[in-house]
C-alpha positions in Angstrom: -51.9 -2.2 40.6 -48.7 -4.0 39.7 -46.1 -2.9 42.1 -42.5 -4.1 42.2 -40.3 -3.4 45.2 -36.5 -3.1 45.0 -34.6 -3.2 48.2 -31.0 -3.1 49.4 -29.4 -3.5 52.8 -27.3 -0.8 54.3 -23.9 -0.7 52.6 -25.2 -2.5 49.5 -23.6 -1.2 46.2 -23.8 -4.1 43.8 -26.7 -5.2 41.6 -26.4 -8.7 43.2 -27.3 -7.1 46.5 -30.7 -5.9 45.3 -33.8 -7.8 46.2 -36.8 -7.5 43.8 -40.3 -8.6 45.1 -44.0 -8.1 44.6 -44.3 -6.7 48.2 -42.1 -4.9 50.6 -38.6 -6.3 50.9 -38.1 -5.0 54.4 -34.7 -3.8 53.5 -33.1 -0.5 54.9 -33.7 1.2 51.5 -36.6 0.5 49.2 -38.0 1.8 46.0 -41.5 1.0 44.8 -42.4 1.2 41.1 -46.0 0.9 39.9 -45.6 -0.8 36.5 -49.2 -0.1 35.5 -48.7 3.6 35.5 -49.8 4.8 32.0 -46.8 5.6 29.8 -44.2 4.5 32.4 -40.9 3.6 30.8 -37.6 2.3 32.1 -36.1 5.8 31.4 -38.8 7.4 33.6 -37.7 5.2 36.5 -34.1 6.0 35.9 -34.8 9.7 35.8 -36.7 9.5 39.0 -33.8 7.6 40.7 -31.5 10.4 39.5 -33.9 13.0 41.0 -33.9 11.2 44.3 -30.1 11.0 44.3 -29.8 14.8 43.6 -32.3 15.5 46.4 -30.5 13.3 49.0 -27.2 14.8 47.9 -28.3 18.4 48.3 -30.4 17.9 51.5 -29.2 18.1 55.1 -28.4 14.8 56.5 -29.8 13.1 58.5 -33.4 14.1 57.5 -35.4 16.0 60.0 
């Protein structure tokens, strides 16, 4: 599997604050993308990020 990890520290908002690595970034917030998923496109990843945003926005905070 070809995984890429994208991580950002708490409070990070800018693209320059994102760390990309081939293993965990150990950041407060991290997203793993498996590039070898058949048919995966950049748009699929962006749609998934949007779904995550909608879920976090609509859920109770902090998570139980």
